[in-house]
LUMNU-713037 format. One record per residue (C-alpha): residue number from 1; x, y, z. Coordinates in Angstrom, 3 decimals. Example, Ala and Ser with C-alpha at 12.3 -4.5 7.8 and 13.67 -1.06 7.14 Angstrom:
residues 2
<site><seq>1</seq><c1>12.300</c1><c2>-4.500</c2><c3>7.800</c3></site>
<site><seq>2</seq><c1>13.670</c1><c2>-1.060</c2><c3>7.140</c3></site>
//
This chain:
residues 102
<site><seq>1</seq><c1>85.347</c1><c2>98.301</c2><c3>104.292</c3></site>
<site><seq>2</seq><c1>84.600</c1><c2>94.708</c2><c3>105.167</c3></site>
<site><seq>3</seq><c1>86.808</c1><c2>91.833</c2><c3>104.143</c3></site>
<site><seq>4</seq><c1>84.197</c1><c2>90.520</c2><c3>101.694</c3></site>
<site><seq>5</seq><c1>83.878</c1><c2>93.979</c2><c3>100.088</c3></site>
<site><seq>6</seq><c1>87.660</c1><c2>94.265</c2><c3>99.747</c3></site>
<site><seq>7</seq><c1>87.822</c1><c2>90.771</c2><c3>98.247</c3></site>
<site><seq>8</seq><c1>85.041</c1><c2>91.637</c2><c3>95.803</c3></site>
<site><seq>9</seq><c1>86.842</c1><c2>94.825</c2><c3>94.772</c3></site>
<site><seq>10</seq><c1>90.112</c1><c2>92.944</c2><c3>94.286</c3></site>
<site><seq>11</seq><c1>88.376</c1><c2>90.305</c2><c3>92.165</c3></site>
<site><seq>12</seq><c1>86.730</c1><c2>93.012</c2><c3>90.019</c3></site>
<site><seq>13</seq><c1>90.098</c1><c2>94.745</c2><c3>89.445</c3></site>
<site><seq>14</seq><c1>91.907</c1><c2>91.477</c2><c3>88.644</c3></site>
<site><seq>15</seq><c1>89.162</c1><c2>90.388</c2><c3>86.258</c3></site>
<site><seq>16</seq><c1>89.278</c1><c2>93.768</c2><c3>84.508</c3></site>
<site><seq>17</seq><c1>93.062</c1><c2>93.681</c2><c3>84.066</c3></site>
<site><seq>18</seq><c1>93.113</c1><c2>90.009</c2><c3>83.009</c3></site>
<site><seq>19</seq><c1>91.462</c1><c2>90.705</c2><c3>79.657</c3></site>
<site><seq>20</seq><c1>94.104</c1><c2>91.371</c2><c3>76.962</c3></site>
<site><seq>21</seq><c1>92.125</c1><c2>94.210</c2><c3>75.362</c3></site>
<site><seq>22</seq><c1>91.574</c1><c2>95.961</c2><c3>78.684</c3></site>
<site><seq>23</seq><c1>95.226</c1><c2>95.446</c2><c3>79.607</c3></site>
<site><seq>24</seq><c1>96.186</c1><c2>97.115</c2><c3>76.313</c3></site>
<site><seq>25</seq><c1>93.773</c1><c2>99.995</c2><c3>77.005</c3></site>
<site><seq>26</seq><c1>95.427</c1><c2>100.540</c2><c3>80.385</c3></site>
<site><seq>27</seq><c1>98.840</c1><c2>100.566</c2><c3>78.709</c3></site>
<site><seq>28</seq><c1>97.642</c1><c2>103.141</c2><c3>76.168</c3></site>
<site><seq>29</seq><c1>96.077</c1><c2>105.317</c2><c3>78.866</c3></site>
<site><seq>30</seq><c1>99.241</c1><c2>105.068</c2><c3>80.885</c3></site>
<site><seq>31</seq><c1>101.056</c1><c2>106.958</c2><c3>78.147</c3></site>
<site><seq>32</seq><c1>98.365</c1><c2>109.657</c2><c3>77.879</c3></site>
<site><seq>33</seq><c1>94.656</c1><c2>110.225</c2><c3>78.086</c3></site>
<site><seq>34</seq><c1>92.707</c1><c2>109.238</c2><c3>74.973</c3></site>
<site><seq>35</seq><c1>89.293</c1><c2>109.768</c2><c3>73.509</c3></site>
<site><seq>36</seq><c1>87.135</c1><c2>106.766</c2><c3>72.718</c3></site>
<site><seq>37</seq><c1>87.741</c1><c2>107.395</c2><c3>69.007</c3></site>
<site><seq>38</seq><c1>91.514</c1><c2>107.402</c2><c3>69.494</c3></site>
<site><seq>39</seq><c1>91.284</c1><c2>104.086</c2><c3>71.329</c3></site>
<site><seq>40</seq><c1>89.055</c1><c2>102.655</c2><c3>68.574</c3></site>
<site><seq>41</seq><c1>91.695</c1><c2>103.622</c2><c3>66.021</c3></site>
<site><seq>42</seq><c1>94.657</c1><c2>102.303</c2><c3>68.016</c3></site>
<site><seq>43</seq><c1>92.972</c1><c2>99.038</c2><c3>68.973</c3></site>
<site><seq>44</seq><c1>91.300</c1><c2>98.525</c2><c3>65.589</c3></site>
<site><seq>45</seq><c1>88.043</c1><c2>97.548</c2><c3>67.270</c3></site>
<site><seq>46</seq><c1>84.444</c1><c2>98.680</c2><c3>66.957</c3></site>
<site><seq>47</seq><c1>83.442</c1><c2>101.641</c2><c3>69.089</c3></site>
<site><seq>48</seq><c1>80.840</c1><c2>99.566</c2><c3>70.943</c3></site>
<site><seq>49</seq><c1>83.483</c1><c2>97.020</c2><c3>72.018</c3></site>
<site><seq>50</seq><c1>85.900</c1><c2>99.698</c2><c3>73.178</c3></site>
<site><seq>51</seq><c1>83.118</c1><c2>101.418</c2><c3>75.131</c3></site>
<site><seq>52</seq><c1>82.150</c1><c2>98.122</c2><c3>76.770</c3></site>
<site><seq>53</seq><c1>85.733</c1><c2>97.511</c2><c3>77.893</c3></site>
<site><seq>54</seq><c1>86.070</c1><c2>101.092</c2><c3>79.154</c3></site>
<site><seq>55</seq><c1>82.890</c1><c2>100.614</c2><c3>81.178</c3></site>
<site><seq>56</seq><c1>84.331</c1><c2>97.515</c2><c3>82.836</c3></site>
<site><seq>57</seq><c1>87.577</c1><c2>99.358</c2><c3>83.614</c3></site>
<site><seq>58</seq><c1>85.619</c1><c2>102.307</c2><c3>85.020</c3></site>
<site><seq>59</seq><c1>83.447</c1><c2>99.996</c2><c3>87.131</c3></site>
<site><seq>60</seq><c1>86.640</c1><c2>98.492</c2><c3>88.572</c3></site>
<site><seq>61</seq><c1>87.831</c1><c2>102.010</c2><c3>89.449</c3></site>
<site><seq>62</seq><c1>90.807</c1><c2>101.863</c2><c3>87.080</c3></site>
<site><seq>63</seq><c1>89.832</c1><c2>104.627</c2><c3>84.644</c3></site>
<site><seq>64</seq><c1>87.642</c1><c2>107.696</c2><c3>84.630</c3></site>
<site><seq>65</seq><c1>85.937</c1><c2>109.590</c2><c3>81.830</c3></site>
<site><seq>66</seq><c1>86.114</c1><c2>113.319</c2><c3>81.367</c3></site>
<site><seq>67</seq><c1>84.072</c1><c2>115.324</c2><c3>78.915</c3></site>
<site><seq>68</seq><c1>86.325</c1><c2>117.411</c2><c3>76.694</c3></site>
<site><seq>69</seq><c1>84.057</c1><c2>119.420</c2><c3>74.447</c3></site>
<site><seq>70</seq><c1>81.903</c1><c2>116.761</c2><c3>72.841</c3></site>
<site><seq>71</seq><c1>84.452</c1><c2>113.977</c2><c3>73.278</c3></site>
<site><seq>72</seq><c1>84.684</c1><c2>111.540</c2><c3>76.147</c3></site>
<site><seq>73</seq><c1>88.328</c1><c2>111.192</c2><c3>77.102</c3></site>
<site><seq>74</seq><c1>89.623</c1><c2>108.542</c2><c3>79.445</c3></site>
<site><seq>75</seq><c1>92.565</c1><c2>108.546</c2><c3>81.806</c3></site>
<site><seq>76</seq><c1>93.875</c1><c2>106.262</c2><c3>84.522</c3></site>
<site><seq>77</seq><c1>92.209</c1><c2>106.870</c2><c3>87.856</c3></site>
<site><seq>78</seq><c1>95.384</c1><c2>106.511</c2><c3>89.944</c3></site>
<site><seq>79</seq><c1>98.214</c1><c2>106.620</c2><c3>87.391</c3></site>
<site><seq>80</seq><c1>101.125</c1><c2>105.867</c2><c3>89.722</c3></site>
<site><seq>81</seq><c1>99.452</c1><c2>102.941</c2><c3>91.465</c3></site>
<site><seq>82</seq><c1>98.088</c1><c2>101.446</c2><c3>88.274</c3></site>
<site><seq>83</seq><c1>101.475</c1><c2>101.958</c2><c3>86.611</c3></site>
<site><seq>84</seq><c1>103.148</c1><c2>99.956</c2><c3>89.373</c3></site>
<site><seq>85</seq><c1>100.574</c1><c2>97.181</c2><c3>88.953</c3></site>
<site><seq>86</seq><c1>101.161</c1><c2>97.074</c2><c3>85.190</c3></site>
<site><seq>87</seq><c1>104.940</c1><c2>97.040</c2><c3>85.716</c3></site>
<site><seq>88</seq><c1>104.648</c1><c2>94.168</c2><c3>88.192</c3></site>
<site><seq>89</seq><c1>102.385</c1><c2>92.157</c2><c3>85.897</c3></site>
<site><seq>90</seq><c1>104.718</c1><c2>92.749</c2><c3>82.951</c3></site>
<site><seq>91</seq><c1>107.733</c1><c2>91.608</c2><c3>84.978</c3></site>
<site><seq>92</seq><c1>105.853</c1><c2>88.530</c2><c3>86.170</c3></site>
<site><seq>93</seq><c1>104.859</c1><c2>87.608</c2><c3>82.621</c3></site>
<site><seq>94</seq><c1>108.407</c1><c2>88.098</c2><c3>81.349</c3></site>
<site><seq>95</seq><c1>109.826</c1><c2>85.915</c2><c3>84.130</c3></site>
<site><seq>96</seq><c1>107.249</c1><c2>83.196</c2><c3>83.430</c3></site>
<site><seq>97</seq><c1>108.100</c1><c2>83.331</c2><c3>79.728</c3></site>
<site><seq>98</seq><c1>111.846</c1><c2>83.082</c2><c3>80.452</c3></site>
<site><seq>99</seq><c1>111.363</c1><c2>80.115</c2><c3>82.775</c3></site>
<site><seq>100</seq><c1>109.213</c1><c2>78.247</c2><c3>80.271</c3></site>
<site><seq>101</seq><c1>111.914</c1><c2>78.357</c2><c3>77.571</c3></site>
<site><seq>102</seq><c1>113.959</c1><c2>75.152</c2><c3>77.195</c3></site>
//
């Protein structure tokens, strides 16, 4: 992998995680795999919006779809690695919030 390819991949992953809805989807999928309909219900969003966000997460290599009967279910692609990333981002946000308090 060339440096520019690695940089492009990193940018795609960071951009995918930076969106609050996609971050929430990752948090939900961290707990367990979910169908699109379950995510629609939990996020209270239209199915088309949830599918769009799942596509972006899949394109970034963060989630994968599996066909379970007639349902498309999603799970984290590399649960331990993505879990560590989410933990680190959560800790960073909490520390930034603590420092910004008077």
